TORLUM-522540 format. One line per 4 residues: number of its first residue (from 1); their letters; for each residue x, y, z of N, C-alpha, C. Coordinates in nm, 2 decimals. Last residue first. Layout:
# residues N
NUM> a> X/Y/Z/X/Y/Z/X/Y/Z  ... .
This chain:
# residues 308
308> xxxx> 0.67/2.24/-7.42/0.74/2.16/-7.35/0.90/2.17/-7.37  0.49/2.40/-7.56/0.60/2.49/-7.45/0.67/2.40/-7.38  0.33/2.28/-7.73/0.39/2.39/-7.77/0.49/2.46/-7.68  0.20/2.08/-7.56/0.32/2.03/-7.64/0.39/2.17/-7.70 .
304> xxxx> -0.03/2.22/-7.47/0.10/2.20/-7.37/0.21/2.17/-7.45  -0.22/2.17/-7.68/-0.15/2.31/-7.64/-0.02/2.32/-7.56  -0.25/1.90/-7.66/-0.18/1.97/-7.78/-0.13/2.09/-7.75  -0.38/1.88/-7.40/-0.25/1.80/-7.42/-0.17/1.87/-7.55 .
300> xxxx> -0.60/2.05/-7.45/-0.51/2.07/-7.33/-0.38/2.00/-7.35  -0.72/1.91/-7.66/-0.66/2.05/-7.69/-0.56/2.10/-7.57  -0.81/1.68/-7.55/-0.70/1.69/-7.66/-0.64/1.81/-7.67  -0.99/1.78/-7.37/-0.87/1.71/-7.34/-0.75/1.70/-7.44 .
296> xxxx> -1.19/1.88/-7.54/-1.12/1.98/-7.44/-0.98/1.91/-7.39  -1.26/1.66/-7.70/-1.20/1.77/-7.76/-1.13/1.86/-7.66  -1.37/1.52/-7.48/-1.26/1.46/-7.56/-1.20/1.57/-7.64  -1.60/1.66/-7.40/-1.49/1.62/-7.30/-1.38/1.58/-7.37 .
292> xxxx> -1.74/1.67/-7.63/-1.68/1.80/-7.56/-1.57/1.77/-7.47  -1.82/1.42/-7.67/-1.73/1.48/-7.77/-1.65/1.61/-7.69  -1.82/1.12/-7.49/-1.86/1.28/-7.48/-1.76/1.35/-7.58  -1.78/0.85/-7.57/-1.88/0.90/-7.46/-1.92/1.06/-7.46 .
288> xxxx> -1.82/0.74/-7.91/-1.74/0.79/-7.79/-1.84/0.84/-7.68  -1.83/0.53/-8.20/-1.90/0.60/-8.08/-1.81/0.64/-7.96  -1.74/0.52/-8.51/-1.67/0.53/-8.37/-1.75/0.61/-8.26  -1.71/0.37/-8.79/-1.80/0.42/-8.71/-1.75/0.41/-8.56 .
284> xxxx> -1.64/0.38/-9.13/-1.58/0.37/-9.00/-1.66/0.43/-8.91  -1.70/0.23/-9.44/-1.76/0.31/-9.34/-1.69/0.29/-9.20  -1.57/0.24/-9.74/-1.56/0.17/-9.61/-1.61/0.26/-9.50  -1.64/0.22/-10.08/-1.65/0.30/-9.95/-1.64/0.21/-9.83 .
280> xxxx> -1.55/0.20/-10.39/-1.52/0.12/-10.26/-1.52/0.19/-10.13  -1.78/0.25/-10.63/-1.69/0.31/-10.54/-1.67/0.21/-10.41  -1.97/0.10/-10.78/-1.81/0.09/-10.82/-1.72/0.16/-10.72  -2.22/0.17/-10.68/-2.18/0.02/-10.72/-2.03/0.01/-10.75 .
276> xxxx> -2.22/0.46/-10.70/-2.20/0.38/-10.56/-2.16/0.24/-10.59  -2.22/0.64/-10.89/-2.11/0.55/-10.90/-2.11/0.47/-10.77  -2.43/0.84/-10.83/-2.44/0.74/-10.94/-2.36/0.63/-10.95  -2.52/0.85/-10.48/-2.41/0.86/-10.58/-2.42/0.78/-10.70 .
272> xxxx> -2.68/0.84/-10.28/-2.75/0.86/-10.42/-2.65/0.88/-10.52  -2.74/0.70/-10.00/-2.63/0.73/-10.08/-2.69/0.72/-10.21  -2.94/0.65/-9.80/-2.93/0.78/-9.85/-2.81/0.81/-9.95  -2.91/0.37/-9.75/-3.03/0.41/-9.80/-3.03/0.57/-9.87 .
268> xxxx> -2.65/0.38/-9.66/-2.66/0.32/-9.78/-2.80/0.36/-9.82  -2.68/0.53/-9.40/-2.59/0.56/-9.50/-2.62/0.51/-9.64  -2.89/0.36/-9.26/-2.91/0.50/-9.30/-2.82/0.56/-9.42  -2.71/0.13/-9.25/-2.85/0.11/-9.33/-2.89/0.26/-9.37 .
264> xxxx> -2.53/0.22/-9.07/-2.51/0.18/-9.20/-2.61/0.16/-9.30  -2.71/0.26/-8.84/-2.63/0.38/-8.91/-2.59/0.35/-9.05  -2.78/0.01/-8.78/-2.89/0.12/-8.81/-2.82/0.22/-8.89  -2.55/-0.09/-8.74/-2.62/-0.15/-8.85/-2.74/-0.06/-8.89 .
260> xxxx> -2.48/0.03/-8.49/-2.40/0.06/-8.62/-2.47/0.00/-8.74  -2.69/-0.05/-8.31/-2.65/0.09/-8.33/-2.59/0.11/-8.47  -2.65/-0.32/-8.30/-2.77/-0.27/-8.35/-2.76/-0.13/-8.40  -2.38/-0.34/-8.22/-2.41/-0.39/-8.34/-2.55/-0.33/-8.39 .
256> xxxx> -2.45/-0.25/-7.95/-2.33/-0.18/-8.04/-2.38/-0.21/-8.18  -2.61/-0.45/-7.85/-2.65/-0.30/-7.85/-2.55/-0.23/-7.95  -2.44/-0.68/-7.87/-2.57/-0.67/-7.95/-2.62/-0.52/-7.96  -2.26/-0.61/-7.69/-2.21/-0.63/-7.83/-2.34/-0.62/-7.91 .
252> xxxx> -2.39/-0.60/-7.44/-2.34/-0.48/-7.51/-2.30/-0.49/-7.65  -2.47/-0.88/-7.44/-2.57/-0.77/-7.43/-2.51/-0.64/-7.51  -2.23/-1.01/-7.42/-2.33/-1.04/-7.54/-2.42/-0.91/-7.55  -1.94/-0.80/-7.34/-2.06/-0.89/-7.30/-2.15/-0.90/-7.41 .
248> xxxx> -1.78/-0.60/-7.39/-1.76/-0.73/-7.45/-1.86/-0.83/-7.42  -1.80/-0.40/-7.22/-1.83/-0.37/-7.35/-1.82/-0.50/-7.44  -1.91/-0.37/-6.90/-1.84/-0.46/-7.00/-1.87/-0.45/-7.14  -2.08/-0.19/-6.84/-1.95/-0.17/-6.79/-1.87/-0.28/-6.85 .
244> xxxx> -2.33/0.01/-7.02/-2.26/-0.12/-7.01/-2.13/-0.10/-6.92  -2.44/0.27/-7.04/-2.55/0.17/-7.02/-2.47/0.03/-6.96  -2.25/0.44/-7.08/-2.32/0.45/-6.97/-2.40/0.34/-6.94  -2.16/0.36/-7.34/-2.06/0.37/-7.23/-2.13/0.38/-7.08 .
240> xxxx> -2.37/0.39/-7.51/-2.32/0.25/-7.47/-2.23/0.27/-7.35  -2.45/0.63/-7.59/-2.49/0.60/-7.45/-2.44/0.47/-7.43  -2.25/0.83/-7.80/-2.33/0.74/-7.79/-2.35/0.70/-7.63  -2.11/1.09/-8.03/-2.14/1.04/-7.92/-2.27/0.92/-7.90 .
236> xxxx> -1.89/0.99/-8.30/-2.00/1.05/-8.26/-2.03/1.00/-8.12  -1.71/0.98/-8.59/-1.69/0.97/-8.47/-1.81/1.05/-8.39  -1.71/0.84/-8.91/-1.80/0.93/-8.83/-1.78/0.89/-8.67  -1.51/0.81/-9.20/-1.52/0.80/-9.06/-1.62/0.91/-8.99 .
232> xxxx> -1.46/0.64/-9.45/-1.55/0.76/-9.42/-1.58/0.74/-9.28  -1.22/0.55/-9.71/-1.27/0.54/-9.58/-1.34/0.65/-9.52  -1.21/0.44/-10.01/-1.28/0.55/-9.95/-1.31/0.53/-9.79  -0.95/0.31/-10.22/-1.04/0.29/-10.11/-1.08/0.41/-10.04 .
228> xxxx> -0.88/0.31/-10.56/-0.92/0.39/-10.45/-0.99/0.32/-10.35  -0.84/0.18/-10.81/-0.73/0.18/-10.73/-0.77/0.26/-10.59  -1.09/0.23/-10.92/-1.05/0.08/-10.91/-0.93/0.08/-10.81  -1.12/0.49/-10.99/-1.20/0.44/-10.89/-1.17/0.30/-10.85 .
224> xxxx> -0.94/0.53/-11.20/-0.92/0.59/-11.07/-0.99/0.51/-10.97  -1.05/0.38/-11.39/-0.92/0.35/-11.35/-0.89/0.39/-11.21  -1.25/0.55/-11.46/-1.27/0.41/-11.45/-1.15/0.34/-11.36  -1.14/0.79/-11.53/-1.22/0.79/-11.40/-1.24/0.63/-11.36 .
220> xxxx> -0.82/0.79/-11.65/-0.96/0.75/-11.67/-1.01/0.74/-11.53  -0.57/0.83/-11.58/-0.63/0.94/-11.64/-0.78/0.92/-11.63  -0.28/0.74/-11.46/-0.41/0.70/-11.45/-0.50/0.82/-11.47  -0.03/0.85/-11.51/-0.08/0.77/-11.63/-0.23/0.72/-11.59 .
216> xxxx> 0.02/0.99/-11.26/0.02/1.08/-11.41/-0.04/0.99/-11.52  0.00/0.82/-11.08/-0.09/0.93/-11.07/-0.08/1.01/-11.21  0.22/0.65/-11.14/0.08/0.60/-11.12/-0.02/0.72/-11.14  0.43/0.82/-11.11/0.40/0.77/-11.25/0.26/0.72/-11.25 .
212> xxxx> 0.42/0.88/-10.84/0.42/0.99/-10.93/0.38/0.95/-11.07  0.46/0.63/-10.74/0.34/0.69/-10.73/0.31/0.82/-10.82  0.74/0.59/-10.81/0.64/0.51/-10.86/0.50/0.55/-10.86  0.86/0.79/-10.65/0.86/0.79/-10.81/0.76/0.70/-10.87 .
208> xxxx> 0.80/0.69/-10.40/0.78/0.82/-10.45/0.76/0.83/-10.60  0.85/0.46/-10.23/0.79/0.44/-10.37/0.74/0.59/-10.43  0.84/0.66/-9.92/0.88/0.52/-10.00/0.79/0.52/-10.13  0.87/1.01/-9.96/0.81/0.89/-9.90/0.86/0.76/-9.98 .
204> xxxx> 0.97/1.29/-9.97/1.08/1.17/-10.00/1.01/1.03/-9.94  0.87/1.56/-10.16/0.85/1.46/-10.05/0.94/1.35/-10.08  0.82/1.73/-10.37/0.91/1.78/-10.27/0.91/1.68/-10.14  0.64/1.61/-10.53/0.76/1.64/-10.59/0.87/1.69/-10.49 .
200> xxxx> 0.40/1.56/-10.38/0.49/1.44/-10.38/0.64/1.49/-10.44  0.27/1.78/-10.42/0.32/1.76/-10.29/0.44/1.65/-10.29  0.21/1.75/-10.69/0.28/1.85/-10.65/0.34/1.84/-10.53  0.03/1.51/-10.66/0.16/1.49/-10.75/0.25/1.61/-10.70 .
196> xxxx> -0.18/1.61/-10.51/-0.08/1.52/-10.46/0.04/1.51/-10.52  -0.29/1.80/-10.69/-0.24/1.84/-10.57/-0.14/1.74/-10.52  -0.36/1.62/-10.91/-0.26/1.72/-10.93/-0.20/1.77/-10.80  -0.57/1.46/-10.77/-0.44/1.39/-10.82/-0.34/1.49/-10.86 .
192> xxxx> -0.75/1.66/-10.73/-0.66/1.62/-10.62/-0.56/1.54/-10.65  -0.83/1.72/-11.00/-0.77/1.82/-10.94/-0.70/1.78/-10.82  -0.93/1.47/-11.05/-0.83/1.50/-11.14/-0.76/1.63/-11.06  -1.14/1.46/-10.88/-1.04/1.38/-10.86/-0.92/1.41/-10.94 .
188> xxxx> -1.30/1.68/-10.99/-1.26/1.68/-10.86/-1.13/1.59/-10.84  -1.38/1.56/-11.25/-1.30/1.68/-11.23/-1.23/1.70/-11.08  -1.51/1.30/-11.17/-1.40/1.33/-11.25/-1.32/1.44/-11.24  -1.60/1.27/-10.81/-1.63/1.30/-10.95/-1.51/1.32/-11.03 .
184> xxxx> -1.62/1.27/-10.53/-1.58/1.15/-10.60/-1.64/1.16/-10.76  -1.68/1.50/-10.41/-1.55/1.46/-10.43/-1.52/1.36/-10.50  -1.97/1.51/-10.36/-1.90/1.63/-10.41/-1.75/1.58/-10.47  -2.07/1.28/-10.26/-2.14/1.32/-10.36/-2.04/1.42/-10.45 .
180> xxxx> -1.90/1.26/-10.02/-1.89/1.16/-10.13/-1.95/1.18/-10.25  -1.99/1.49/-9.89/-1.87/1.47/-9.94/-1.85/1.38/-10.04  -2.26/1.39/-9.83/-2.24/1.52/-9.92/-2.09/1.54/-9.96  -2.20/1.20/-9.66/-2.26/1.17/-9.78/-2.25/1.28/-9.89 .
176> xxxx> -2.10/1.33/-9.44/-2.01/1.22/-9.51/-2.07/1.21/-9.65  -2.35/1.45/-9.36/-2.22/1.53/-9.40/-2.13/1.45/-9.47  -2.48/1.24/-9.27/-2.54/1.31/-9.36/-2.43/1.41/-9.43  -2.32/1.13/-9.07/-2.32/1.05/-9.18/-2.38/1.15/-9.31 .
172> xxxx> -2.36/1.34/-8.87/-2.22/1.32/-8.93/-2.22/1.24/-9.06  -2.63/1.28/-8.82/-2.58/1.42/-8.86/-2.44/1.42/-8.93  -2.61/1.01/-8.70/-2.68/1.05/-8.85/-2.65/1.17/-8.90  -2.49/1.07/-8.46/-2.42/0.97/-8.58/-2.49/1.01/-8.71 .
168> xxxx> -2.41/1.38/-8.31/-2.52/1.29/-8.35/-2.47/1.20/-8.47  -2.18/1.51/-8.26/-2.26/1.45/-8.13/-2.36/1.37/-8.18  -1.91/1.45/-8.47/-2.04/1.49/-8.44/-2.09/1.46/-8.30  -1.70/1.46/-8.70/-1.68/1.44/-8.56/-1.79/1.52/-8.50 .
164> xxxx> -1.59/1.31/-8.98/-1.67/1.41/-8.94/-1.69/1.35/-8.78  -1.37/1.26/-9.28/-1.40/1.23/-9.13/-1.50/1.34/-9.09  -1.24/1.07/-9.56/-1.31/1.17/-9.50/-1.35/1.16/-9.37  -0.96/0.96/-9.77/-1.06/0.94/-9.65/-1.13/1.07/-9.62 .
160> xxxx> -0.84/0.77/-9.99/-0.87/0.91/-9.99/-0.99/0.90/-9.88  -0.58/0.55/-10.04/-0.69/0.56/-9.96/-0.72/0.70/-9.95  -0.47/0.34/-10.31/-0.47/0.49/-10.26/-0.59/0.50/-10.17  -0.29/0.06/-10.33/-0.41/0.10/-10.32/-0.39/0.25/-10.26 .
156> xxxx> -0.08/-0.16/-10.37/-0.09/-0.04/-10.45/-0.23/0.02/-10.44  -0.01/-0.34/-10.18/-0.13/-0.36/-10.25/-0.15/-0.25/-10.36  0.19/-0.24/-10.03/0.22/-0.37/-10.09/0.10/-0.39/-10.19  0.12/0.01/-9.94/0.24/0.01/-10.04/0.23/-0.14/-10.09 .
152> xxxx> -0.15/0.18/-9.93/-0.11/0.05/-9.90/0.00/0.01/-9.98  -0.16/0.53/-9.86/-0.14/0.43/-9.95/-0.13/0.29/-9.87  -0.36/0.84/-9.79/-0.27/0.73/-9.76/-0.26/0.63/-9.87  -0.49/1.12/-9.70/-0.44/1.06/-9.83/-0.32/0.95/-9.80 .
148> xxxx> -0.77/1.24/-9.55/-0.67/1.15/-9.53/-0.62/1.11/-9.68  -0.95/1.43/-9.61/-0.91/1.45/-9.48/-0.79/1.35/-9.47  -0.91/1.60/-9.94/-0.95/1.47/-9.86/-0.88/1.49/-9.72  -0.91/1.94/-9.98/-0.92/1.81/-10.03/-0.97/1.71/-9.93 .
144> xxxx> -0.67/2.19/-9.92/-0.80/2.15/-9.94/-0.80/2.01/-10.01  -0.44/2.22/-9.66/-0.46/2.20/-9.81/-0.59/2.14/-9.82  -0.55/2.42/-9.41/-0.49/2.32/-9.45/-0.53/2.29/-9.58  -0.48/2.77/-9.34/-0.58/2.66/-9.38/-0.52/2.55/-9.45 .
140> xxxx> -0.31/2.98/-9.31/-0.33/2.89/-9.20/-0.43/2.80/-9.24  -0.26/3.14/-9.50/-0.37/3.18/-9.43/-0.38/3.08/-9.30  -0.09/3.03/-9.67/-0.03/3.12/-9.58/-0.13/3.17/-9.49  -0.18/2.67/-9.68/-0.14/2.80/-9.74/-0.11/2.91/-9.63 .
136> xxxx> 0.00/2.36/-9.60/-0.10/2.44/-9.59/-0.07/2.60/-9.64  0.16/2.14/-9.61/0.14/2.22/-9.73/0.02/2.32/-9.71  0.17/2.04/-9.36/0.29/2.09/-9.41/0.26/2.19/-9.51  -0.10/1.93/-9.34/-0.07/2.03/-9.27/0.06/2.12/-9.33 .
132> xxxx> -0.09/1.70/-9.52/-0.18/1.82/-9.55/-0.13/1.93/-9.47  0.15/1.51/-9.64/0.11/1.59/-9.52/0.04/1.71/-9.57  0.12/1.21/-9.83/0.16/1.35/-9.81/0.12/1.40/-9.67  0.05/0.93/-9.76/0.12/0.98/-9.88/0.19/1.11/-9.88 .
128> xxxx> 0.10/0.74/-9.47/0.04/0.88/-9.53/0.14/0.90/-9.65  0.03/0.40/-9.49/0.13/0.50/-9.47/0.09/0.62/-9.53  -0.18/0.13/-9.35/-0.16/0.23/-9.46/-0.03/0.31/-9.40  -0.30/-0.07/-9.18/-0.16/-0.09/-9.23/-0.12/0.02/-9.34 .
124> xxxx> -0.54/-0.05/-9.08/-0.54/-0.09/-9.21/-0.38/-0.10/-9.27  -0.51/0.00/-8.80/-0.59/-0.10/-8.84/-0.59/-0.15/-8.97  -0.31/0.21/-8.78/-0.32/0.11/-8.68/-0.38/-0.02/-8.72  -0.36/0.38/-8.99/-0.24/0.33/-8.97/-0.24/0.21/-8.88 .
120> xxxx> -0.64/0.43/-8.98/-0.58/0.37/-9.09/-0.44/0.33/-9.09  -0.67/0.54/-8.72/-0.73/0.41/-8.75/-0.66/0.36/-8.88  -0.51/0.78/-8.74/-0.47/0.67/-8.65/-0.53/0.53/-8.68  -0.65/0.92/-8.93/-0.50/0.90/-8.96/-0.47/0.76/-8.86 .
116> xxxx> -0.89/0.94/-8.80/-0.89/0.88/-8.91/-0.76/0.83/-8.94  -0.80/1.13/-8.57/-0.86/0.99/-8.54/-0.86/0.89/-8.67  -0.73/1.34/-8.74/-0.62/1.28/-8.65/-0.67/1.13/-8.62  -0.96/1.43/-8.83/-0.87/1.38/-8.92/-0.76/1.30/-8.85 .
112> xxxx> -1.11/1.51/-8.61/-1.16/1.38/-8.68/-1.05/1.34/-8.76  -1.04/1.74/-8.47/-0.96/1.63/-8.45/-1.01/1.50/-8.53  -1.22/1.93/-8.55/-1.10/1.95/-8.61/-1.01/1.83/-8.58  -1.55/1.90/-8.63/-1.45/1.85/-8.54/-1.32/1.85/-8.60 .
108> xxxx> -1.75/1.99/-8.79/-1.71/1.86/-8.81/-1.60/1.79/-8.70  -2.00/2.18/-8.62/-1.86/2.18/-8.66/-1.81/2.03/-8.69  -2.26/2.27/-8.59/-2.23/2.12/-8.60/-2.09/2.11/-8.66  -2.19/2.58/-8.73/-2.29/2.51/-8.66/-2.24/2.37/-8.70 .
104> xxxx> -1.86/2.71/-8.70/-1.95/2.67/-8.78/-2.06/2.60/-8.71  -1.74/2.98/-8.52/-1.75/2.85/-8.52/-1.87/2.80/-8.59  -1.78/3.26/-8.47/-1.69/3.21/-8.60/-1.69/3.06/-8.62  -1.94/3.26/-8.27/-2.01/3.31/-8.40/-1.91/3.28/-8.51 .
100> xxxx> -1.76/3.21/-8.06/-1.87/3.13/-8.09/-1.92/3.16/-8.23  -1.59/3.39/-7.95/-1.56/3.32/-8.09/-1.64/3.23/-8.15  -1.68/3.46/-7.72/-1.68/3.57/-7.82/-1.63/3.50/-7.95  -1.63/3.27/-7.52/-1.76/3.26/-7.61/-1.77/3.39/-7.72 .
96> xxxx> -1.39/3.09/-7.42/-1.42/3.22/-7.49/-1.53/3.24/-7.56  -1.29/2.89/-7.27/-1.43/2.93/-7.26/-1.46/3.06/-7.31  -1.04/2.79/-7.31/-1.04/2.91/-7.25/-1.17/2.96/-7.21  -1.14/2.55/-7.42/-1.05/2.53/-7.31/-1.04/2.69/-7.24 .
92> xxxx> -1.33/2.58/-7.62/-1.34/2.47/-7.53/-1.25/2.48/-7.41  -1.26/2.83/-7.77/-1.38/2.80/-7.71/-1.41/2.69/-7.61  -0.98/2.81/-7.80/-1.02/2.92/-7.73/-1.17/2.91/-7.67  -0.98/2.58/-7.96/-0.90/2.59/-7.83/-0.96/2.70/-7.74 .
88> xxxx> -1.12/2.66/-8.17/-1.18/2.56/-8.09/-1.11/2.55/-7.96  -0.94/2.85/-8.28/-1.08/2.88/-8.25/-1.14/2.78/-8.15  -0.72/2.69/-8.35/-0.71/2.80/-8.26/-0.84/2.84/-8.19  -0.85/2.50/-8.54/-0.79/2.45/-8.42/-0.77/2.57/-8.31 .
84> xxxx> -0.92/2.70/-8.74/-1.02/2.61/-8.68/-0.97/2.54/-8.55  -0.66/2.80/-8.84/-0.75/2.89/-8.77/-0.87/2.78/-8.69  -0.36/2.66/-8.80/-0.49/2.63/-8.86/-0.60/2.70/-8.78  -0.16/2.69/-8.62/-0.16/2.79/-8.71/-0.28/2.78/-8.81 .
80> xxxx> -0.18/2.46/-8.46/-0.24/2.59/-8.41/-0.22/2.70/-8.50  0.00/2.28/-8.62/-0.15/2.26/-8.59/-0.23/2.39/-8.55  0.24/2.41/-8.56/0.19/2.39/-8.70/0.04/2.37/-8.69  0.27/2.36/-8.30/0.26/2.49/-8.35/0.21/2.50/-8.48 .
76> xxxx> 0.31/2.07/-8.31/0.21/2.15/-8.23/0.16/2.28/-8.27  0.55/2.07/-8.44/0.43/2.00/-8.50/0.31/2.06/-8.44  0.72/2.18/-8.27/0.72/2.23/-8.42/0.56/2.19/-8.47  0.72/2.02/-8.05/0.70/2.16/-8.05/0.64/2.21/-8.17 .
72> xxxx> 0.83/1.78/-8.17/0.69/1.78/-8.10/0.65/1.93/-8.10  1.08/1.87/-8.25/1.00/1.83/-8.34/0.84/1.82/-8.30  1.20/1.91/-8.00/1.18/2.03/-8.08/1.07/1.98/-8.20  1.22/1.65/-7.89/1.13/1.76/-7.83/1.10/1.88/-7.92 .
68> xxxx> 1.39/1.53/-8.07/1.25/1.49/-8.06/1.17/1.58/-8.00  1.65/1.60/-8.09/1.55/1.67/-8.19/1.42/1.63/-8.16  1.82/1.45/-7.96/1.82/1.59/-7.91/1.72/1.66/-8.00  1.78/1.19/-8.06/1.70/1.22/-7.94/1.70/1.37/-7.91 .
64> xxxx> 1.69/1.18/-8.43/1.80/1.19/-8.31/1.73/1.25/-8.18  1.44/0.97/-8.55/1.48/1.10/-8.51/1.58/1.11/-8.40  1.38/0.73/-8.70/1.48/0.73/-8.60/1.54/0.89/-8.58  1.19/0.71/-8.88/1.13/0.73/-8.75/1.24/0.74/-8.64 .
60> xxxx> 1.13/0.82/-9.17/1.26/0.86/-9.10/1.22/0.84/-8.94  0.88/0.79/-9.29/1.01/0.76/-9.35/1.14/0.74/-9.27  0.71/0.94/-9.12/0.73/0.79/-9.10/0.85/0.72/-9.16  0.65/1.19/-9.15/0.77/1.16/-9.12/0.81/1.02/-9.09 .
56> xxxx> 0.44/1.38/-9.21/0.45/1.27/-9.27/0.59/1.20/-9.28  0.42/1.60/-9.04/0.54/1.60/-9.11/0.54/1.48/-9.22  0.16/1.59/-8.93/0.22/1.71/-8.97/0.33/1.71/-9.06  0.14/1.32/-8.87/0.05/1.39/-8.93/0.09/1.52/-8.99 .
52> xxxx> 0.38/1.28/-8.70/0.35/1.20/-8.85/0.25/1.27/-8.91  0.32/1.44/-8.48/0.43/1.46/-8.57/0.42/1.38/-8.70  0.04/1.34/-8.39/0.06/1.46/-8.44/0.20/1.48/-8.53  -0.01/1.08/-8.29/-0.02/1.09/-8.43/0.05/1.23/-8.49 .
48> xxxx> -0.03/1.12/-8.00/0.08/1.05/-8.07/0.09/1.06/-8.22  -0.29/1.20/-7.97/-0.19/1.30/-7.97/-0.05/1.24/-8.03  -0.42/0.96/-7.98/-0.44/1.05/-8.06/-0.34/1.16/-8.08  -0.31/0.83/-7.74/-0.29/0.77/-7.86/-0.32/0.87/-7.97 .
44> xxxx> -0.42/1.03/-7.54/-0.27/1.01/-7.55/-0.24/0.94/-7.71  -0.68/0.99/-7.55/-0.62/1.12/-7.61/-0.48/1.10/-7.63  -0.66/0.74/-7.45/-0.73/0.75/-7.56/-0.67/0.88/-7.64  -0.58/0.77/-7.19/-0.49/0.70/-7.27/-0.54/0.71/-7.41 .
40> xxxx> -0.80/0.95/-7.09/-0.66/0.99/-7.10/-0.57/0.91/-7.18  -1.03/0.79/-7.11/-1.01/0.91/-7.18/-0.86/0.94/-7.19  -1.14/0.52/-7.06/-0.98/0.55/-7.07/-0.97/0.68/-7.16  -1.35/0.50/-6.79/-1.35/0.53/-6.94/-1.21/0.57/-6.98 .
36> xxxx> -1.36/0.29/-6.52/-1.27/0.41/-6.58/-1.27/0.39/-6.73  -1.51/0.19/-6.22/-1.51/0.19/-6.37/-1.45/0.31/-6.41  -1.31/0.16/-5.91/-1.43/0.22/-5.99/-1.41/0.21/-6.13  -1.10/0.08/-5.77/-1.17/-0.05/-5.83/-1.30/0.02/-5.89 .
32> xxxx> -0.92/0.25/-5.69/-1.04/0.24/-5.59/-1.12/0.13/-5.65  -0.77/0.29/-5.90/-0.71/0.25/-5.79/-0.80/0.21/-5.67  -0.99/0.21/-6.19/-0.89/0.29/-6.12/-0.84/0.23/-5.99  -1.04/-0.02/-6.47/-1.06/0.03/-6.33/-0.96/0.12/-6.27 .
28> xxxx> -1.15/0.03/-6.79/-1.04/-0.02/-6.71/-1.09/0.00/-6.57  -1.28/0.01/-7.15/-1.29/0.04/-7.00/-1.16/-0.01/-6.91  -1.20/0.13/-7.48/-1.23/0.03/-7.37/-1.22/0.10/-7.24  -1.40/0.28/-7.73/-1.29/0.29/-7.63/-1.31/0.21/-7.51 .
24> xxxx> -1.45/0.09/-8.04/-1.49/0.16/-7.92/-1.39/0.18/-7.82  -1.56/0.07/-8.38/-1.45/0.08/-8.29/-1.52/0.14/-8.14  -1.62/-0.10/-8.69/-1.66/0.00/-8.59/-1.55/-0.03/-8.49  -1.63/-0.09/-9.06/-1.56/-0.11/-8.94/-1.61/-0.03/-8.83 .
20> xxxx> -1.76/-0.20/-9.37/-1.80/-0.15/-9.24/-1.70/-0.19/-9.12  -1.70/-0.35/-9.59/-1.75/-0.20/-9.60/-1.78/-0.14/-9.47  -1.59/-0.58/-9.49/-1.54/-0.52/-9.61/-1.57/-0.37/-9.60  -1.56/-0.57/-9.14/-1.62/-0.62/-9.25/-1.55/-0.54/-9.36 .
16> xxxx> -1.55/-0.56/-8.81/-1.44/-0.56/-8.92/-1.49/-0.64/-9.05  -1.64/-0.44/-8.52/-1.68/-0.51/-8.64/-1.60/-0.48/-8.75  -1.45/-0.37/-8.31/-1.57/-0.44/-8.28/-1.61/-0.52/-8.40  -1.15/-0.29/-8.16/-1.22/-0.30/-8.29/-1.33/-0.42/-8.30 .
12> xxxx> -1.08/-0.06/-7.91/-1.15/-0.21/-7.95/-1.21/-0.20/-8.09  -0.83/0.12/-7.80/-0.92/0.10/-7.90/-0.97/-0.05/-7.93  -0.61/0.06/-7.65/-0.71/0.12/-7.59/-0.84/0.11/-7.68  -0.34/-0.05/-7.68/-0.47/-0.12/-7.72/-0.59/-0.07/-7.64 .
8> xxxx> -0.13/0.08/-7.64/-0.18/0.02/-7.52/-0.32/-0.05/-7.55  -0.07/0.20/-7.87/0.01/0.09/-7.81/-0.03/0.02/-7.71  -0.17/0.37/-8.09/-0.25/0.30/-7.97/-0.19/0.19/-7.92  0.04/0.38/-8.29/-0.01/0.50/-8.20/-0.09/0.45/-8.08 .
4> xxxx> 0.07/0.14/-8.42/0.20/0.25/-8.42/0.16/0.35/-8.31  0.04/-0.18/-8.39/-0.02/-0.07/-8.35/0.08/0.05/-8.34  0.06/-0.45/-8.62/0.12/-0.36/-8.53/0.06/-0.23/-8.51  -0.19/-0.71/-8.64/-0.12/-0.59/-8.70/-0.05/-0.50/-8.59 .
């Protein structure tokens, strides 16, 4: 499958099953032969998502060359109109402790949605149906609802995703389970279908009219859950990168699988949703080396885009 954003294949897809996918960041060596966790290239792949995430502009990839830089600047500025992004920049990069009281404990991580967007596009072949950032309200809060609203054009599947960006895997899963319980109910889905239809009315995505009709005619909860995939991403810190220099060796693969199978069991054991047997949940697990390091690097790159 074509990778739109991770064009250097930095992300390793380790487990690919119907209800479970896992990913790792690959290693390389530097000019001195030292082992290198590819943080720079990984953040580059995530930042590549920004224009599409903001504008849902995949339908017009041939932006005139003289407009490319301006589009990047505009996208970055749009991101920083969201209060959580601005607060986290001040905390992680400027080391402004005065904003710590405004940052929620165990913050889900404002970059989780970008990583989910990247994984859906590069590994599931989806396209975004709407841009959440573009439809933010006047206070700089992104449109409420799901962290990702994508479609599989050929299969007519609606992907409604959630993401958590935690230091602890089980802590992130606990929050994802809360989202599953809250968001996949009749009234909430009806509300979100209304929001998506409103946004589609001013969008020019492929199959726009067809999807407006689908969302208008799909009124039964039973019909909705049949057409929806629910990718739930947990990005979390893990020690696999300090334990192994070769992530593809048998011992590392077994260590990784043991970790994600344990997390999958935790998720399944604690999933009390009454419709869990009919909801098509796909758990995405993405261990990283260091959350603080990744967030700081992403903010540095993103903030710089505002002034290029």
